[in-house]
N, C-alpha and C positions, 0 to 999 in steps of 0.2 A: 547764744551768749556763752562764753567760756569763763569759768571762775578762775582767776589768775592763780589762786592757791593750788590749783590742780595741774599746773603746767610745770614740767621739770626739764631742765636742759642738762645733758650729760657732757662731760669734757671730751674733747676730741683726742683720738690717738690713731696711729696707723702702723704699718709694718716697720716704719723707720723709727718709731719710739714705742716699741712693744712693751717696755716696762710700765707703761701707763695703763695697761689692760687690767691687771688685778685690782688696783684701787677703783677703777671705773666699774668693774663687775660687782665688787662688793657694795659700792654705793647704789648701783642700779637694782640689785637684788633687795637691798634695804628699802628703797623707794617703792618698788613693786609690791613688796610684802606689806608696807605701811599703807599705801594708797589703794590697793586691791582694784585696779581698773578692770573693766570688762573687755576693753580693746586697747591695744598698743599700736601706735602708728609712728612710722619713721619716714623721713624724706631723704634719707641717704647717709652714706659713709659707714665705715666700720663700726663705730660705737652704736649706731642705730641698728645695724644688722645683729650685733651681739645682744643688744637689748631685746630685739624681737625673738631671737632664739631662746633666751632665758624665759621670756613671757610665754612663748608657745610650749616649749618642752619641759620646763620646770613647773610652771604655774597653770598650764592649760588655758591660756587666754587667747582670744581672737587677735590675729596680727595682720597689719597692713603695711606694705612697703610702697612708697611712691617715689619712683626714680626722678632725680633732679631734672628740671627742664633744660639744664645745661648739657645734658647728654643727648644731643640731637642726632648724632651719627650712629651711636651704638649704645646699648644698655651698659650701665656701669658694671664693674666687676662685682660689687656687692649686690647689685640688682640681679645679676645672673645667678649668683649664689642663692639669693632669697627665693628665686623662682625654682631652683633645684632642690632646696632643703625643706620645702613644704610650708613656707609662709602662706597664710590663708589667702591673702589677696595681694597680688603684685601688679602695680600699674606703671605704665610709661605715659609721659605727656606728649609723646609723638606717635601718631597713628601708624607710621611705617615701621615702628619698632615692636608693635604688638605681635604676639605669637601665642602658642597654646597656653602657657602658664603666665603670660604677661598680657594684661588687658589695657586697652586704650579707652578712656571714658571722658576725654576732653583734657584740657590743661588747667592748671591752677590760675594762670594769668588771663585766660581767655574768657 
């Protein structure tokens, strides 16, 4: 069971609306400092990757990246970055996309 008071959703941004990064980072740091999680998990996109980087390298938290099930032909750009920059656990939901730093352990829908 998950306590709904402990779930936070961060606004989306991308390279096409880069001006949204700073407000998002400030909000995310505030949330992480306030909630003090043991582990931070993201299922994708740039805001999630940035949040994991903040959690791992600023706050020394355990981090998990789960690449979207929609990325059936190749790992997402952010998933590739997550695997390269030392996110603790990087998962794909497609067995044929697993590699050294990207593990397959089943899929969320299966």
